[in-house]
C-alpha positions as CSV (number, residue, x, y, z in Angstrom):
1,M,-3.9,-9.9,6.5
2,T,-3.5,-6.2,7.2
3,Q,-6.6,-4.1,6.4
4,M,-5.7,-0.9,4.7
5,K,-7.3,2.5,5.4
6,V,-7.3,5.9,3.7
7,G,-4.1,7.8,4.5
8,D,-1.8,4.8,5.1
9,R,1.7,5.1,3.6
10,V,2.4,2.0,1.5
11,C,4.9,0.6,-0.9
12,I,4.5,-2.2,-3.5
13,R,5.7,-5.7,-2.8
14,G,5.6,-8.6,-5.2
15,L,5.0,-6.7,-8.4
16,A,8.6,-6.1,-9.7
17,H,7.2,-5.1,-13.1
18,S,5.3,-2.1,-11.7
19,D,6.5,1.3,-12.7
20,C,5.9,2.4,-9.1
21,Y,8.0,-0.4,-7.5
22,G,10.2,1.1,-4.7
23,L,8.1,4.3,-4.4
24,I,6.1,5.2,-1.3
25,G,2.5,6.2,-1.9
26,R,-0.6,7.2,0.1
27,I,-3.9,5.4,-0.1
28,L,-6.7,7.6,-1.4
29,E,-9.6,5.1,-1.5
30,V,-10.3,1.6,-0.2
31,R,-13.1,-0.8,-1.4
32,Q,-13.9,-4.4,-0.8
33,S,-13.1,-6.7,-3.7
34,A,-16.2,-8.4,-5.2
35,L,-14.1,-11.1,-6.9
36,F,-11.6,-12.2,-4.2
37,G,-13.6,-12.4,-1.0
38,P,-14.0,-10.4,2.2
39,E,-10.3,-10.2,3.2
40,I,-9.1,-8.6,-0.1
41,Q,-9.3,-4.9,-0.7
42,R,-9.0,-2.8,-3.8
43,C,-6.9,0.3,-3.0
44,K,-6.4,3.5,-5.0
45,V,-2.9,4.7,-4.3
46,D,-1.1,7.9,-5.2
47,F,2.6,7.5,-5.9
48,N,3.6,11.2,-6.3
49,G,1.1,11.9,-9.1
50,R,0.9,8.4,-10.4
51,V,-2.4,6.9,-9.3
52,R,-2.6,3.2,-9.4
53,R,-5.3,0.7,-8.3
54,L,-3.9,-2.3,-6.5
55,L,-5.0,-5.2,-4.3
56,N,-3.9,-5.0,-0.6
57,L,-2.0,-8.3,-1.2
58,H,0.5,-6.3,-3.3
59,L,0.9,-3.5,-0.7
60,M,3.0,-3.2,2.5
61,V,2.2,-0.6,5.1
62,R,5.1,1.7,5.9
63,S,5.8,3.2,9.3
64,Q,4.1,6.6,9.9
65,Q,7.1,7.9,11.8
66,G,9.4,7.4,8.8
67,D,11.9,4.7,8.0
68,S,14.4,5.4,10.8
69,T,15.1,2.7,13.4
70,T,16.3,3.1,16.9
71,S,18.8,1.0,18.8
72,A,18.0,-0.6,22.1
73,A,21.6,0.0,23.4
């Protein structure tokens, strides 16, 4: 499982009911979860002014260079 760190750009995965679904946010704070074990982190994420607290299970790290892809041809 990917360990998150402060400053990572992330988006939500698996929580379609979230009001921030589809938005890209930045991690403000990371803490270990006391309830779910050592692999799971509680992350405080800022989605353009909407601050949410989510588990790293529900986050996907986005590329730091942007979302553009390059062709090998």
